[in-house]
C-alpha positions as CSV (number, residue, x, y, z in Angstrom):
1,M,-0.1,-0.1,0.0
2,A,2.9,2.4,0.7
3,H,4.2,2.0,-2.8
4,L,0.7,2.6,-4.2
5,N,0.3,5.8,-2.1
6,E,3.3,7.2,-3.6
7,F,1.3,7.4,-6.9
8,G,-1.3,9.7,-5.3
9,D,-4.6,10.0,-7.4
10,A,-3.0,8.0,-10.2
11,G,-2.9,5.0,-7.9
12,L,-6.4,5.3,-6.5
13,S,-8.0,2.6,-8.6
14,Q,-5.2,0.1,-7.7
15,R,-5.5,1.0,-3.9
16,R,-9.4,0.5,-4.1
17,Q,-8.8,-2.9,-5.7
18,V,-6.3,-4.0,-3.0
19,L,-8.7,-2.9,-0.3
20,K,-11.5,-4.7,-1.9
21,R,-9.6,-8.0,-2.2
22,V,-8.4,-7.7,1.4
23,S,-11.8,-6.9,2.7
24,E,-13.4,-9.9,0.9
25,F,-10.7,-12.4,2.1
26,D,-12.2,-15.3,3.9
27,N,-9.8,-18.3,3.6
28,Y,-7.5,-18.3,6.6
29,S,-6.3,-22.0,6.2
30,S,-2.9,-20.7,4.9
31,C,-2.3,-18.9,8.2
32,Y,-0.7,-20.6,11.2
33,A,-3.3,-21.8,13.7
34,D,-2.1,-19.3,16.2
35,N,-2.4,-16.3,13.8
36,Q,-5.7,-17.0,12.3
37,L,-7.7,-14.9,14.8
38,Q,-5.3,-12.0,14.3
39,A,-5.7,-12.1,10.5
40,K,-9.5,-12.3,10.8
41,G,-9.4,-9.3,13.1
42,A,-7.3,-7.2,10.6
43,V,-9.4,-8.2,7.8
44,A,-12.6,-7.3,9.6
45,A,-11.1,-3.8,10.7
46,V,-10.1,-3.1,6.9
47,A,-13.6,-4.2,5.8
48,E,-15.3,-1.9,8.6
49,L,-13.2,0.9,7.5
50,V,-14.0,0.5,3.9
51,N,-17.6,0.1,4.6
52,R,-17.6,3.3,6.7
53,K,-15.9,5.2,4.0
54,D,-18.2,3.9,1.3
55,S,-21.3,4.9,3.4
56,F,-19.8,8.5,3.6
57,T,-19.1,8.6,0.0
58,R,-22.8,7.3,-0.7
59,L,-24.2,9.9,1.5
60,Q,-22.1,12.7,-0.2
61,Q,-23.3,11.5,-3.6
62,A,-26.9,11.3,-2.5
63,H,-26.5,15.0,-1.1
64,E,-24.8,16.2,-4.4
65,A,-27.5,14.4,-6.5
66,E,-30.3,16.1,-4.4
67,S,-28.7,19.5,-4.7
68,Q,-28.4,19.1,-8.5
69,S,-32.1,18.0,-8.7
70,I,-33.2,21.1,-6.8
71,A,-31.1,23.4,-9.0
72,R,-32.5,21.8,-12.1
73,S,-36.0,22.2,-10.8
74,R,-35.4,25.8,-10.1
75,R,-34.0,26.4,-13.5
76,S,-37.0,24.6,-15.2
77,R,-39.4,26.8,-13.1
78,R,-37.6,29.9,-14.1
79,R,-37.9,29.0,-17.9
80,R,-41.5,28.2,-17.5
81,A,-42.4,31.5,-15.5
82,P,-44.1,34.2,-17.6
83,T,-41.8,37.0,-18.1
84,S,-43.0,40.4,-17.2
85,K,-42.8,43.0,-20.0
86,L,-42.3,46.6,-19.1
87,H,-44.5,48.9,-21.1
88,D,-43.4,52.4,-21.6
89,K,-46.1,55.0,-20.9
90,H,-45.8,58.2,-23.0
């Protein structure tokens, strides 16, 4: 991960893929018996963090979508509203 972090935003896709693979890991048979619980805990911690960050991202996206919808609705109402014409009185 440290190596991928050096790429900054360019490595974002690769970092997400690594985190996805780690958080989905469920076969601990290759771990020593006395390390399995520690490995399960580490994977669970990563999965929880990923889920928390994803939840925050989903909330942000929902908020942005709602804001855009409101803005579109306002623009649409302005276009449909009758325009008042000023008449010069002589």
